[in-house]
Structures are given as C-alpha cells and as structure tokens.
CHARMM internal coordinates of N, CA and C (Angstrom, degrees):
IC EDIT
DIST 1 N 1 CA 1.4358
DIST 1 CA 1 C 1.5239
ANGL 1 N 1 CA 1 C 109.94
DIST 1 C 2 N 1.2992
ANGL 1 CA 1 C 2 N 123.66
DIHE 1 N 1 CA 1 C 2 N -44.03
DIST 2 N 2 CA 1.3847
ANGL 1 C 2 N 2 CA 126.37
DIHE 1 CA 1 C 2 N 2 CA 176.23
DIST 2 CA 2 C 1.4957
ANGL 2 N 2 CA 2 C 106.28
DIHE 1 C 2 N 2 CA 2 C -118.45
DIST 2 C 3 N 1.2631
ANGL 2 CA 2 C 3 N 113.40
DIHE 2 N 2 CA 2 C 3 N 125.31
DIST 3 N 3 CA 1.5253
ANGL 2 C 3 N 3 CA 122.52
DIHE 2 CA 2 C 3 N 3 CA 176.34
DIST 3 CA 3 C 1.4819
ANGL 3 N 3 CA 3 C 107.01
DIHE 2 C 3 N 3 CA 3 C -89.55
DIST 3 C 4 N 1.2675
ANGL 3 CA 3 C 4 N 111.52
DIHE 3 N 3 CA 3 C 4 N 119.12
DIST 4 N 4 CA 1.5447
ANGL 3 C 4 N 4 CA 115.17
DIHE 3 CA 3 C 4 N 4 CA 178.51
DIST 4 CA 4 C 1.5728
ANGL 4 N 4 CA 4 C 106.47
DIHE 3 C 4 N 4 CA 4 C -153.16
DIST 4 C 5 N 1.2954
ANGL 4 CA 4 C 5 N 111.80
DIHE 4 N 4 CA 4 C 5 N 142.20
DIST 5 N 5 CA 1.4648
ANGL 4 C 5 N 5 CA 115.51
DIHE 4 CA 4 C 5 N 5 CA -179.42
DIST 5 CA 5 C 1.5645
ANGL 5 N 5 CA 5 C 108.81
DIHE 4 C 5 N 5 CA 5 C -79.26
DIST 5 C 6 N 1.3482
ANGL 5 CA 5 C 6 N 118.64
DIHE 5 N 5 CA 5 C 6 N 130.57
DIST 6 N 6 CA 1.4071
ANGL 5 C 6 N 6 CA 122.67
DIHE 5 CA 5 C 6 N 6 CA -176.17
DIST 6 CA 6 C 1.4898
ANGL 6 N 6 CA 6 C 111.99
DIHE 5 C 6 N 6 CA 6 C -51.80
DIST 6 C 7 N 1.2585
ANGL 6 CA 6 C 7 N 120.20
DIHE 6 N 6 CA 6 C 7 N -44.13
DIST 7 N 7 CA 1.4324
ANGL 6 C 7 N 7 CA 120.39
DIHE 6 CA 6 C 7 N 7 CA -174.73
DIST 7 CA 7 C 1.5460
ANGL 7 N 7 CA 7 C 114.51
DIHE 6 C 7 N 7 CA 7 C -75.82
DIST 7 C 8 N 1.3501
ANGL 7 CA 7 C 8 N 117.90
DIHE 7 N 7 CA 7 C 8 N -13.47
DIST 8 N 8 CA 1.4084
ANGL 7 C 8 N 8 CA 117.80
DIHE 7 CA 7 C 8 N 8 CA 177.21
DIST 8 CA 8 C 1.5488
ANGL 8 N 8 CA 8 C 113.59
DIHE 7 C 8 N 8 CA 8 C -111.30
DIST 8 C 9 N 1.3731
ANGL 8 CA 8 C 9 N 116.42
DIHE 8 N 8 CA 8 C 9 N 12.65
DIST 9 N 9 CA 1.5412
ANGL 8 C 9 N 9 CA 123.53
DIHE 8 CA 8 C 9 N 9 CA -176.62
DIST 9 CA 9 C 1.5704
ANGL 9 N 9 CA 9 C 106.63
DIHE 8 C 9 N 9 CA 9 C -112.05
DIST 9 C 10 N 1.3322
ANGL 9 CA 9 C 10 N 107.90
DIHE 9 N 9 CA 9 C 10 N 139.30
DIST 10 N 10 CA 1.5281
ANGL 9 C 10 N 10 CA 117.75
DIHE 9 CA 9 C 10 N 10 CA 177.09
DIST 10 CA 10 C 1.4985
ANGL 10 N 10 CA 10 C 109.49
DIHE 9 C 10 N 10 CA 10 C -125.20
DIST 10 C 11 N 1.3320
ANGL 10 CA 10 C 11 N 112.79
DIHE 10 N 10 CA 10 C 11 N 133.17
DIST 11 N 11 CA 1.5186
ANGL 10 C 11 N 11 CA 115.36
DIHE 10 CA 10 C 11 N 11 CA 179.22
DIST 11 CA 11 C 1.5520
ANGL 11 N 11 CA 11 C 111.40
DIHE 10 C 11 N 11 CA 11 C -94.41
DIST 11 C 12 N 1.3238
ANGL 11 CA 11 C 12 N 118.46
DIHE 11 N 11 CA 11 C 12 N 146.22
DIST 12 N 12 CA 1.4694
ANGL 11 C 12 N 12 CA 121.04
DIHE 11 CA 11 C 12 N 12 CA 177.81
DIST 12 CA 12 C 1.4665
ANGL 12 N 12 CA 12 C 107.78
DIHE 11 C 12 N 12 CA 12 C -138.05
DIST 12 C 13 N 1.3135
ANGL 12 CA 12 C 13 N 121.53
DIHE 12 N 12 CA 12 C 13 N 152.71
DIST 13 N 13 CA 1.4119
ANGL 12 C 13 N 13 CA 124.82
DIHE 12 CA 12 C 13 N 13 CA 167.99
DIST 13 CA 13 C 1.6041
ANGL 13 N 13 CA 13 C 110.31
DIHE 12 C 13 N 13 CA 13 C -125.96
DIST 13 C 14 N 1.3136
ANGL 13 CA 13 C 14 N 116.28
DIHE 13 N 13 CA 13 C 14 N 110.58
DIST 14 N 14 CA 1.4569
ANGL 13 C 14 N 14 CA 118.67
DIHE 13 CA 13 C 14 N 14 CA -176.71
DIST 14 CA 14 C 1.4285
ANGL 14 N 14 CA 14 C 110.60
DIHE 13 C 14 N 14 CA 14 C -108.88
DIST 14 C 15 N 1.3401
ANGL 14 CA 14 C 15 N 118.50
DIHE 14 N 14 CA 14 C 15 N 148.10
DIST 15 N 15 CA 1.4984
ANGL 14 C 15 N 15 CA 129.80
DIHE 14 CA 14 C 15 N 15 CA -177.79
DIST 15 CA 15 C 1.4566
ANGL 15 N 15 CA 15 C 109.77
DIHE 14 C 15 N 15 CA 15 C -99.00
DIST 15 C 16 N 1.3069
ANGL 15 CA 15 C 16 N 115.26
DIHE 15 N 15 CA 15 C 16 N 142.40
DIST 16 N 16 CA 1.4777
ANGL 15 C 16 N 16 CA 123.94
DIHE 15 CA 15 C 16 N 16 CA 163.70
DIST 16 CA 16 C 1.5469
ANGL 16 N 16 CA 16 C 106.29
DIHE 15 C 16 N 16 CA 16 C -97.40
DIST 16 C 17 N 1.2900
ANGL 16 CA 16 C 17 N 120.32
DIHE 16 N 16 CA 16 C 17 N 120.17
DIST 17 N 17 CA 1.3987
ANGL 16 C 17 N 17 CA 121.47
DIHE 16 CA 16 C 17 N 17 CA -178.49
DIST 17 CA 17 C 1.5292
ANGL 17 N 17 CA 17 C 114.92
DIHE 16 C 17 N 17 CA 17 C -118.23
DIST 17 C 18 N 1.3206
ANGL 17 CA 17 C 18 N 115.06
DIHE 17 N 17 CA 17 C 18 N 149.70
DIST 18 N 18 CA 1.3790
ANGL 17 C 18 N 18 CA 123.03
DIHE 17 CA 17 C 18 N 18 CA 179.26
DIST 18 CA 18 C 1.4936
ANGL 18 N 18 CA 18 C 116.37
DIHE 17 C 18 N 18 CA 18 C -143.19
DIST 18 C 19 N 1.3642
ANGL 18 CA 18 C 19 N 113.98
DIHE 18 N 18 CA 18 C 19 N -173.09
DIST 19 N 19 CA 1.5286
ANGL 18 C 19 N 19 CA 116.29
DIHE 18 CA 18 C 19 N 19 CA -174.36
DIST 19 CA 19 C 1.4494
ANGL 19 N 19 CA 19 C 111.10
DIHE 18 C 19 N 19 CA 19 C 97.95
DIST 19 C 20 N 1.2787
ANGL 19 CA 19 C 20 N 116.08
DIHE 19 N 19 CA 19 C 20 N 177.60
DIST 20 N 20 CA 1.5385
ANGL 19 C 20 N 20 CA 119.68
DIHE 19 CA 19 C 20 N 20 CA -176.25
DIST 20 CA 20 C 1.4216
ANGL 20 N 20 CA 20 C 112.96
DIHE 19 C 20 N 20 CA 20 C -68.27
DIST 20 C 21 N 1.3200
ANGL 20 CA 20 C 21 N 119.93
DIHE 20 N 20 CA 20 C 21 N -40.35
DIST 21 N 21 CA 1.5343
ANGL 20 C 21 N 21 CA 119.65
DIHE 20 CA 20 C 21 N 21 CA 176.73
DIST 21 CA 21 C 1.5743
ANGL 21 N 21 CA 21 C 112.73
DIHE 20 C 21 N 21 CA 21 C -110.94
DIST 21 C 22 N 1.2344
ANGL 21 CA 21 C 22 N 118.59
DIHE 21 N 21 CA 21 C 22 N 20.44
DIST 22 N 22 CA 1.4692
ANGL 21 C 22 N 22 CA 123.12
DIHE 21 CA 21 C 22 N 22 CA -177.20
DIST 22 CA 22 C 1.5319
ANGL 22 N 22 CA 22 C 119.27
DIHE 21 C 22 N 22 CA 22 C 56.54
DIST 22 C 23 N 1.3781
ANGL 22 CA 22 C 23 N 111.89
DIHE 22 N 22 CA 22 C 23 N 34.41
DIST 23 N 23 CA 1.3643
ANGL 22 C 23 N 23 CA 119.70
DIHE 22 CA 22 C 23 N 23 CA 178.02
DIST 23 CA 23 C 1.4715
ANGL 23 N 23 CA 23 C 115.04
DIHE 22 C 23 N 23 CA 23 C -91.98
DIST 23 C 24 N 1.3600
ANGL 23 CA 23 C 24 N 120.25
DIHE 23 N 23 CA 23 C 24 N -13.60
DIST 24 N 24 CA 1.4294
ANGL 23 C 24 N 24 CA 122.75
DIHE 23 CA 23 C 24 N 24 CA -179.67
DIST 24 CA 24 C 1.4970
ANGL 24 N 24 CA 24 C 112.10
DIHE 23 C 24 N 24 CA 24 C -93.52
DIST 24 C 25 N 1.3955
ANGL 24 CA 24 C 25 N 122.47
DIHE 24 N 24 CA 24 C 25 N 124.76
DIST 25 N 25 CA 1.3648
ANGL 24 C 25 N 25 CA 122.19
DIHE 24 CA 24 C 25 N 25 CA -177.41
DIST 25 CA 25 C 1.5095
ANGL 25 N 25 CA 25 C 108.49
DIHE 24 C 25 N 25 CA 25 C -89.07
DIST 25 C 26 N 1.3211
ANGL 25 CA 25 C 26 N 116.07
DIHE 25 N 25 CA 25 C 26 N 122.90
DIST 26 N 26 CA 1.4452
ANGL 25 C 26 N 26 CA 122.74
DIHE 25 CA 25 C 26 N 26 CA -178.86
DIST 26 CA 26 C 1.5280
ANGL 26 N 26 CA 26 C 112.46
DIHE 25 C 26 N 26 CA 26 C -84.06
DIST 26 C 27 N 1.3490
ANGL 26 CA 26 C 27 N 117.61
DIHE 26 N 26 CA 26 C 27 N -43.63
DIST 27 N 27 CA 1.4068
ANGL 26 C 27 N 27 CA 123.04
DIHE 26 CA 26 C 27 N 27 CA -179.74
DIST 27 CA 27 C 1.5305
ANGL 27 N 27 CA 27 C 108.72
DIHE 26 C 27 N 27 CA 27 C -160.30
DIST 27 C 28 N 1.3013
ANGL 27 CA 27 C 28 N 115.78
DIHE 27 N 27 CA 27 C 28 N 161.04
DIST 28 N 28 CA 1.4873
ANGL 27 C 28 N 28 CA 122.92
DIHE 27 CA 27 C 28 N 28 CA 174.52
DIST 28 CA 28 C 1.5484
ANGL 28 N 28 CA 28 C 106.18
DIHE 27 C 28 N 28 CA 28 C -121.82
DIST 28 C 29 N 1.3587
ANGL 28 CA 28 C 29 N 108.79
DIHE 28 N 28 CA 28 C 29 N 134.29
DIST 29 N 29 CA 1.4261
ANGL 28 C 29 N 29 CA 122.11
DIHE 28 CA 28 C 29 N 29 CA -179.86
DIST 29 CA 29 C 1.5194
ANGL 29 N 29 CA 29 C 115.89
DIHE 28 C 29 N 29 CA 29 C -106.26
DIST 29 C 30 N 1.3559
ANGL 29 CA 29 C 30 N 124.24
DIHE 29 N 29 CA 29 C 30 N 117.30
DIST 30 N 30 CA 1.3929
ANGL 29 C 30 N 30 CA 124.76
DIHE 29 CA 29 C 30 N 30 CA 172.08
DIST 30 CA 30 C 1.5193
ANGL 30 N 30 CA 30 C 110.79
DIHE 29 C 30 N 30 CA 30 C -75.27
DIST 30 C 31 N 1.3216
ANGL 30 CA 30 C 31 N 116.16
DIHE 30 N 30 CA 30 C 31 N 135.26
DIST 31 N 31 CA 1.5203
ANGL 30 C 31 N 31 CA 117.02
DIHE 30 CA 30 C 31 N 31 CA -170.78
DIST 31 CA 31 C 1.6132
ANGL 31 N 31 CA 31 C 102.08
DIHE 30 C 31 N 31 CA 31 C -137.63
DIST 31 C 32 N 1.2795
ANGL 31 CA 31 C 32 N 111.67
DIHE 31 N 31 CA 31 C 32 N 152.85
DIST 32 N 32 CA 1.3959
ANGL 31 C 32 N 32 CA 123.66
DIHE 31 CA 31 C 32 N 32 CA 175.29
DIST 32 CA 32 C 1.5016
ANGL 32 N 32 CA 32 C 108.52
DIHE 31 C 32 N 32 CA 32 C -136.47
DIST 32 C 33 N 1.4498
ANGL 32 CA 32 C 33 N 113.57
DIHE 32 N 32 CA 32 C 33 N 131.84
DIST 33 N 33 CA 1.5383
ANGL 32 C 33 N 33 CA 118.12
DIHE 32 CA 32 C 33 N 33 CA 176.71
DIST 33 CA 33 C 1.5762
ANGL 33 N 33 CA 33 C 107.42
DIHE 32 C 33 N 33 CA 33 C -114.39
DIST 33 C 34 N 1.2760
ANGL 33 CA 33 C 34 N 116.27
DIHE 33 N 33 CA 33 C 34 N 118.74
DIST 34 N 34 CA 1.4757
ANGL 33 C 34 N 34 CA 119.64
DIHE 33 CA 33 C 34 N 34 CA 175.55
DIST 34 CA 34 C 1.4810
ANGL 34 N 34 CA 34 C 104.66
DIHE 33 C 34 N 34 CA 34 C -94.73
DIST 34 C 35 N 1.3997
ANGL 34 CA 34 C 35 N 112.61
DIHE 34 N 34 CA 34 C 35 N 115.19
DIST 35 N 35 CA 1.5135
ANGL 34 C 35 N 35 CA 116.40
DIHE 34 CA 34 C 35 N 35 CA -178.71
DIST 35 CA 35 C 1.5199
ANGL 35 N 35 CA 35 C 112.59
DIHE 34 C 35 N 35 CA 35 C -72.06
DIST 35 C 36 N 1.3389
ANGL 35 CA 35 C 36 N 117.56
DIHE 35 N 35 CA 35 C 36 N -24.71
DIST 36 N 36 CA 1.5516
ANGL 35 C 36 N 36 CA 120.17
DIHE 35 CA 35 C 36 N 36 CA -178.21
DIST 36 CA 36 C 1.5550
ANGL 36 N 36 CA 36 C 109.41
DIHE 35 C 36 N 36 CA 36 C -68.34
DIST 36 C 37 N 1.2012
ANGL 36 CA 36 C 37 N 113.65
DIHE 36 N 36 CA 36 C 37 N -51.06
DIST 37 N 37 CA 1.5177
ANGL 36 C 37 N 37 CA 119.06
DIHE 36 CA 36 C 37 N 37 CA 178.29
DIST 37 CA 37 C 1.4660
ANGL 37 N 37 CA 37 C 118.21
DIHE 36 C 37 N 37 CA 37 C -92.61
DIST 37 C 38 N 1.3417
ANGL 37 CA 37 C 38 N 119.07
DIHE 37 N 37 CA 37 C 38 N -0.68
DIST 38 N 38 CA 1.4565
ANGL 37 C 38 N 38 CA 123.62
DIHE 37 CA 37 C 38 N 38 CA 178.48
DIST 38 CA 38 C 1.5277
ANGL 38 N 38 CA 38 C 114.55
DIHE 37 C 38 N 38 CA 38 C 57.04
DIST 38 C 39 N 1.3818
ANGL 38 CA 38 C 39 N 114.25
DIHE 38 N 38 CA 38 C 39 N 33.09
DIST 39 N 39 CA 1.5121
ANGL 38 C 39 N 39 CA 117.08
DIHE 38 CA 38 C 39 N 39 CA -175.39
DIST 39 CA 39 C 1.5065
ANGL 39 N 39 CA 39 C 100.19
DIHE 38 C 39 N 39 CA 39 C -111.08
DIST 39 C 40 N 1.3044
ANGL 39 CA 39 C 40 N 110.92
DIHE 39 N 39 CA 39 C 40 N 148.84
DIST 40 N 40 CA 1.5701
ANGL 39 C 40 N 40 CA 124.30
DIHE 39 CA 39 C 40 N 40 CA -175.65
DIST 40 CA 40 C 1.5241
ANGL 40 N 40 CA 40 C 103.02
DIHE 39 C 40 N 40 CA 40 C -124.80
DIST 40 C 41 N 1.2929
ANGL 40 CA 40 C 41 N 117.07
DIHE 40 N 40 CA 40 C 41 N 110.45
DIST 41 N 41 CA 1.5152
ANGL 40 C 41 N 41 CA 125.66
DIHE 40 CA 40 C 41 N 41 CA -174.88
DIST 41 CA 41 C 1.6326
ANGL 41 N 41 CA 41 C 105.55
DIHE 40 C 41 N 41 CA 41 C -95.84
DIST 41 C 42 N 1.2475
ANGL 41 CA 41 C 42 N 116.31
DIHE 41 N 41 CA 41 C 42 N 135.72
DIST 42 N 42 CA 1.5384
ANGL 41 C 42 N 42 CA 119.86
DIHE 41 CA 41 C 42 N 42 CA 178.52
DIST 42 CA 42 C 1.5979
ANGL 42 N 42 CA 42 C 103.24
DIHE 41 C 42 N 42 CA 42 C -128.36
DIST 42 C 43 N 1.3258
ANGL 42 CA 42 C 43 N 114.13
DIHE 42 N 42 CA 42 C 43 N 124.65
DIST 43 N 43 CA 1.4392
ANGL 42 C 43 N 43 CA 124.39
DIHE 42 CA 42 C 43 N 43 CA 179.50
DIST 43 CA 43 C 1.4774
ANGL 43 N 43 CA 43 C 107.36
DIHE 42 C 43 N 43 CA 43 C -87.45
DIST 43 C 44 N 1.3481
ANGL 43 CA 43 C 44 N 118.42
DIHE 43 N 43 CA 43 C 44 N 106.43
DIST 44 N 44 CA 1.4651
ANGL 43 C 44 N 44 CA 126.79
DIHE 43 CA 43 C 44 N 44 CA 179.97
DIST 44 CA 44 C 1.5576
ANGL 44 N 44 CA 44 C 110.56
DIHE 43 C 44 N 44 CA 44 C -83.88
DIST 44 C 45 N 1.2565
ANGL 44 CA 44 C 45 N 117.07
DIHE 44 N 44 CA 44 C 45 N -36.50
DIST 45 N 45 CA 1.5326
ANGL 44 C 45 N 45 CA 120.56
DIHE 44 CA 44 C 45 N 45 CA -178.03
DIST 45 CA 45 C 1.5003
ANGL 45 N 45 CA 45 C 107.92
DIHE 44 C 45 N 45 CA 45 C 62.33
DIST 45 C 46 N 1.3847
ANGL 45 CA 45 C 46 N 111.14
DIHE 45 N 45 CA 45 C 46 N -133.93
DIST 46 N 46 CA 1.4288
ANGL 45 C 46 N 46 CA 118.53
DIHE 45 CA 45 C 46 N 46 CA -175.10
DIST 46 CA 46 C 1.5445
ANGL 46 N 46 CA 46 C 112.59
DIHE 45 C 46 N 46 CA 46 C -106.73
DIST 46 C 47 N 1.3667
ANGL 46 CA 46 C 47 N 116.60
DIHE 46 N 46 CA 46 C 47 N 39.02
DIST 47 N 47 CA 1.3339
ANGL 46 C 47 N 47 CA 122.31
DIHE 46 CA 46 C 47 N 47 CA -172.61
DIST 47 CA 47 C 1.6272
ANGL 47 N 47 CA 47 C 107.66
DIHE 46 C 47 N 47 CA 47 C -69.11
DIST 47 C 48 N 1.3423
ANGL 47 CA 47 C 48 N 110.77
DIHE 47 N 47 CA 47 C 48 N 151.74
DIST 48 N 48 CA 1.5262
ANGL 47 C 48 N 48 CA 118.89
DIHE 47 CA 47 C 48 N 48 CA 174.86
DIST 48 CA 48 C 1.4803
ANGL 48 N 48 CA 48 C 112.31
DIHE 47 C 48 N 48 CA 48 C -98.35
DIST 48 C 49 N 1.2481
ANGL 48 CA 48 C 49 N 115.06
DIHE 48 N 48 CA 48 C 49 N 156.92
DIST 49 N 49 CA 1.5011
ANGL 48 C 49 N 49 CA 123.18
DIHE 48 CA 48 C 49 N 49 CA -172.66
DIST 49 CA 49 C 1.5606
ANGL 49 N 49 CA 49 C 108.60
DIHE 48 C 49 N 49 CA 49 C -59.99
DIST 49 C 50 N 1.2986
ANGL 49 CA 49 C 50 N 116.79
DIHE 49 N 49 CA 49 C 50 N -29.40
DIST 50 N 50 CA 1.4933
ANGL 49 C 50 N 50 CA 122.81
DIHE 49 CA 49 C 50 N 50 CA -176.82
DIST 50 CA 50 C 1.5336
ANGL 50 N 50 CA 50 C 107.67
DIHE 49 C 50 N 50 CA 50 C -60.22
DIST 50 C 51 N 1.3355
ANGL 50 CA 50 C 51 N 114.93
DIHE 50 N 50 CA 50 C 51 N -32.35
DIST 51 N 51 CA 1.4583
ANGL 50 C 51 N 51 CA 121.11
DIHE 50 CA 50 C 51 N 51 CA -165.87
DIST 51 CA 51 C 1.5356
ANGL 51 N 51 CA 51 C 110.29
DIHE 50 C 51 N 51 CA 51 C -97.63
DIST 51 C 52 N 1.3926
ANGL 51 CA 51 C 52 N 114.74
DIHE 51 N 51 CA 51 C 52 N -11.31
DIST 52 N 52 CA 1.4652
ANGL 51 C 52 N 52 CA 117.47
DIHE 51 CA 51 C 52 N 52 CA -178.56
DIST 52 CA 52 C 1.5094
ANGL 52 N 52 CA 52 C 102.85
DIHE 51 C 52 N 52 CA 52 C -127.21
DIST 52 C 53 N 1.3394
ANGL 52 CA 52 C 53 N 115.10
DIHE 52 N 52 CA 52 C 53 N 109.54
DIST 53 N 53 CA 1.4596
ANGL 52 C 53 N 53 CA 123.30
DIHE 52 CA 52 C 53 N 53 CA -175.78
DIST 53 CA 53 C 1.5200
ANGL 53 N 53 CA 53 C 107.73
DIHE 52 C 53 N 53 CA 53 C -125.72
DIST 53 C 54 N 1.2908
ANGL 53 CA 53 C 54 N 113.69
DIHE 53 N 53 CA 53 C 54 N 178.30
DIST 54 N 54 CA 1.4490
ANGL 53 C 54 N 54 CA 121.10
DIHE 53 CA 53 C 54 N 54 CA -177.68
DIST 54 CA 54 C 1.5538
ANGL 54 N 54 CA 54 C 115.72
DIHE 53 C 54 N 54 CA 54 C -53.95
DIST 54 C 55 N 1.3444
ANGL 54 CA 54 C 55 N 112.65
DIHE 54 N 54 CA 54 C 55 N -41.09
DIST 55 N 55 CA 1.3675
ANGL 54 C 55 N 55 CA 120.72
DIHE 54 CA 54 C 55 N 55 CA 177.57
DIST 55 CA 55 C 1.5760
ANGL 55 N 55 CA 55 C 110.91
DIHE 54 C 55 N 55 CA 55 C -62.71
DIST 55 C 56 N 1.2249
ANGL 55 CA 55 C 56 N 115.22
DIHE 55 N 55 CA 55 C 56 N -45.67
DIST 56 N 56 CA 1.4712
ANGL 55 C 56 N 56 CA 123.00
DIHE 55 CA 55 C 56 N 56 CA -178.99
DIST 56 CA 56 C 1.6464
ANGL 56 N 56 CA 56 C 104.64
DIHE 55 C 56 N 56 CA 56 C -58.02
DIST 56 C 57 N 1.3303
ANGL 56 CA 56 C 57 N 116.49
DIHE 56 N 56 CA 56 C 57 N -51.18
DIST 57 N 57 CA 1.4218
ANGL 56 C 57 N 57 CA 122.32
DIHE 56 CA 56 C 57 N 57 CA -177.15
DIST 57 CA 57 C 1.5261
ANGL 57 N 57 CA 57 C 109.38
DIHE 56 C 57 N 57 CA 57 C -60.32
DIST 57 C 58 N 1.4070
ANGL 57 CA 57 C 58 N 120.49
DIHE 57 N 57 CA 57 C 58 N -43.40
DIST 58 N 58 CA 1.4255
ANGL 57 C 58 N 58 CA 119.73
DIHE 57 CA 57 C 58 N 58 CA -176.19
DIST 58 CA 58 C 1.5406
ANGL 58 N 58 CA 58 C 109.45
DIHE 57 C 58 N 58 CA 58 C -71.14
DIST 58 C 59 N 1.3292
ANGL 58 CA 58 C 59 N 118.69
DIHE 58 N 58 CA 58 C 59 N -35.48
DIST 59 N 59 CA 1.4340
ANGL 58 C 59 N 59 CA 117.71
DIHE 58 CA 58 C 59 N 59 CA 177.82
DIST 59 CA 59 C 1.5670
ANGL 59 N 59 CA 59 C 112.31
DIHE 58 C 59 N 59 CA 59 C -65.64
DIST 59 C 60 N 1.3202
ANGL 59 CA 59 C 60 N 115.71
DIHE 59 N 59 CA 59 C 60 N -39.28
DIST 60 N 60 CA 1.5468
ANGL 59 C 60 N 60 CA 121.14
DIHE 59 CA 59 C 60 N 60 CA 174.39
DIST 60 CA 60 C 1.5047
ANGL 60 N 60 CA 60 C 107.43
DIHE 59 C 60 N 60 CA 60 C -57.78
DIST 60 C 61 N 1.2653
ANGL 60 CA 60 C 61 N 123.37
DIHE 60 N 60 CA 60 C 61 N -51.35
DIST 61 N 61 CA 1.3864
ANGL 60 C 61 N 61 CA 127.43
DIHE 60 CA 60 C 61 N 61 CA 179.08
DIST 61 CA 61 C 1.4497
ANGL 61 N 61 CA 61 C 116.50
DIHE 60 C 61 N 61 CA 61 C -56.08
DIST 61 C 62 N 1.3769
ANGL 61 CA 61 C 62 N 111.68
DIHE 61 N 61 CA 61 C 62 N -47.15
DIST 62 N 62 CA 1.4812
ANGL 61 C 62 N 62 CA 118.15
DIHE 61 CA 61 C 62 N 62 CA -179.40
DIST 62 CA 62 C 1.4642
ANGL 62 N 62 CA 62 C 110.74
DIHE 61 C 62 N 62 CA 62 C -68.98
DIST 62 C 63 N 1.3872
ANGL 62 CA 62 C 63 N 120.07
DIHE 62 N 62 CA 62 C 63 N -33.40
DIST 63 N 63 CA 1.5198
ANGL 62 C 63 N 63 CA 118.90
DIHE 62 CA 62 C 63 N 63 CA 176.45
DIST 63 CA 63 C 1.5187
ANGL 63 N 63 CA 63 C 108.14
DIHE 62 C 63 N 63 CA 63 C -68.59
DIST 63 C 64 N 1.3550
ANGL 63 CA 63 C 64 N 115.91
DIHE 63 N 63 CA 63 C 64 N -46.28
DIST 64 N 64 CA 1.4837
ANGL 63 C 64 N 64 CA 118.81
DIHE 63 CA 63 C 64 N 64 CA -179.43
DIST 64 CA 64 C 1.5651
ANGL 64 N 64 CA 64 C 116.47
DIHE 63 C 64 N 64 CA 64 C -54.68
DIST 64 C 65 N 1.2976
ANGL 64 CA 64 C 65 N 108.99
DIHE 64 N 64 CA 64 C 65 N -43.99
DIST 65 N 65 CA 1.4814
ANGL 64 C 65 N 65 CA 117.59
DIHE 64 CA 64 C 65 N 65 CA 178.74
DIST 65 CA 65 C 1.5350
ANGL 65 N 65 CA 65 C 112.11
DIHE 64 C 65 N 65 CA 65 C -63.56
DIST 65 C 66 N 1.3012
ANGL 65 CA 65 C 66 N 110.84
DIHE 65 N 65 CA 65 C 66 N -38.80
DIST 66 N 66 CA 1.5723
ANGL 65 C 66 N 66 CA 119.40
DIHE 65 CA 65 C 66 N 66 CA -175.75
DIST 66 CA 66 C 1.5332
ANGL 66 N 66 CA 66 C 112.84
DIHE 65 C 66 N 66 CA 66 C -65.65
DIST 66 C 67 N 1.3362
ANGL 66 CA 66 C 67 N 115.70
DIHE 66 N 66 CA 66 C 67 N -33.03
DIST 67 N 67 CA 1.4614
ANGL 66 C 67 N 67 CA 123.29
DIHE 66 CA 66 C 67 N 67 CA 179.73
DIST 67 CA 67 C 1.5365
ANGL 67 N 67 CA 67 C 114.78
DIHE 66 C 67 N 67 CA 67 C -89.29
DIST 67 C 68 N 1.4145
ANGL 67 CA 67 C 68 N 114.26
DIHE 67 N 67 CA 67 C 68 N -6.69
DIST 68 N 68 CA 1.3675
ANGL 67 C 68 N 68 CA 120.89
DIHE 67 CA 67 C 68 N 68 CA 175.55
DIST 68 CA 68 C 1.5044
ANGL 68 N 68 CA 68 C 120.29
DIHE 67 C 68 N 68 CA 68 C 106.99
DIST 68 C 69 N 1.3529
ANGL 68 CA 68 C 69 N 113.60
DIHE 68 N 68 CA 68 C 69 N 11.94
DIST 69 N 69 CA 1.5357
ANGL 68 C 69 N 69 CA 115.05
DIHE 68 CA 68 C 69 N 69 CA -176.29
DIST 69 CA 69 C 1.5229
ANGL 69 N 69 CA 69 C 108.60
DIHE 68 C 69 N 69 CA 69 C -76.31
DIST 69 C 70 N 1.3635
ANGL 69 CA 69 C 70 N 115.41
DIHE 69 N 69 CA 69 C 70 N 146.83
DIST 70 N 70 CA 1.3899
ANGL 69 C 70 N 70 CA 118.35
DIHE 69 CA 69 C 70 N 70 CA 171.52
DIST 70 CA 70 C 1.5619
ANGL 70 N 70 CA 70 C 113.79
DIHE 69 C 70 N 70 CA 70 C -111.71
DIST 70 C 71 N 1.3761
ANGL 70 CA 70 C 71 N 114.85
DIHE 70 N 70 CA 70 C 71 N -8.04
DIST 71 N 71 CA 1.5629
ANGL 70 C 71 N 71 CA 119.16
DIHE 70 CA 70 C 71 N 71 CA 167.25
DIST 71 CA 71 C 1.3848
ANGL 71 N 71 CA 71 C 112.71
DIHE 70 C 71 N 71 CA 71 C -138.62
DIST 71 C 72 N 1.3493
ANGL 71 CA 71 C 72 N 116.26
DIHE 71 N 71 CA 71 C 72 N 148.49
DIST 72 N 72 CA 1.3929
ANGL 71 C 72 N 72 CA 122.59
DIHE 71 CA 71 C 72 N 72 CA -176.36
DIST 72 CA 72 C 1.5657
ANGL 72 N 72 CA 72 C 105.12
DIHE 71 C 72 N 72 CA 72 C -120.84
DIST 72 C 73 N 1.3636
ANGL 72 CA 72 C 73 N 115.73
DIHE 72 N 72 CA 72 C 73 N 123.21
DIST 73 N 73 CA 1.4696
ANGL 72 C 73 N 73 CA 122.60
DIHE 72 CA 72 C 73 N 73 CA 178.47
DIST 73 CA 73 C 1.5150
ANGL 73 N 73 CA 73 C 112.78
DIHE 72 C 73 N 73 CA 73 C -116.38
DIST 73 C 74 N 1.3690
ANGL 73 CA 73 C 74 N 110.68
DIHE 73 N 73 CA 73 C 74 N 121.98
DIST 74 N 74 CA 1.5246
ANGL 73 C 74 N 74 CA 113.85
DIHE 73 CA 73 C 74 N 74 CA 179.64
DIST 74 CA 74 C 1.5816
ANGL 74 N 74 CA 74 C 102.88
DIHE 73 C 74 N 74 CA 74 C -96.03
DIST 74 C 75 N 1.2877
ANGL 74 CA 74 C 75 N 114.99
DIHE 74 N 74 CA 74 C 75 N 134.44
DIST 75 N 75 CA 1.4403
ANGL 74 C 75 N 75 CA 126.42
DIHE 74 CA 74 C 75 N 75 CA 176.60
DIST 75 CA 75 C 1.5046
ANGL 75 N 75 CA 75 C 112.77
DIHE 74 C 75 N 75 CA 75 C -113.14
END
COOR INIT
IC SEED 1 N 1 CA 1 C
IC BUILD
C-alpha cells in the first residue's frame, strides 16, 4: 500500500490523549515516516470522530514537521 525503502523508513506509534490532565489514552496511531519522499503516513483505520479531534490533528502535524516531513498522508 505504501512504497517505502526499508533503510529510509521509520515507524512510530503516537497516542491521542484526553481527560483533564491528558492521562487517558483515547487511541493509538501507527505512523511511518519515509525519509526519501519526506512523507509522514498515519494509519487511522476505523477510528471514530470522538477519538480524533483538533488537538490530535495538531499534535500529529507538529510531530511530522519536527522530524522533517513535508507531506502528511492519512490512511
């Protein structure tokens, strides 16, 4: 589904957190960063809208930018 060279790809797992102090994990996202194409892939799967909010989106974007991604792809 995603063509990436094994030597230039890095896998990540990011949490979506909620609650008053952010201690409750709502969902975990499997992610892949392809260093060659600078694309950051996020596997959403069958997530519901309650578990993916604006804060989750902004955290994913900030993390992707921090590691050098220029494109963010949701799958």
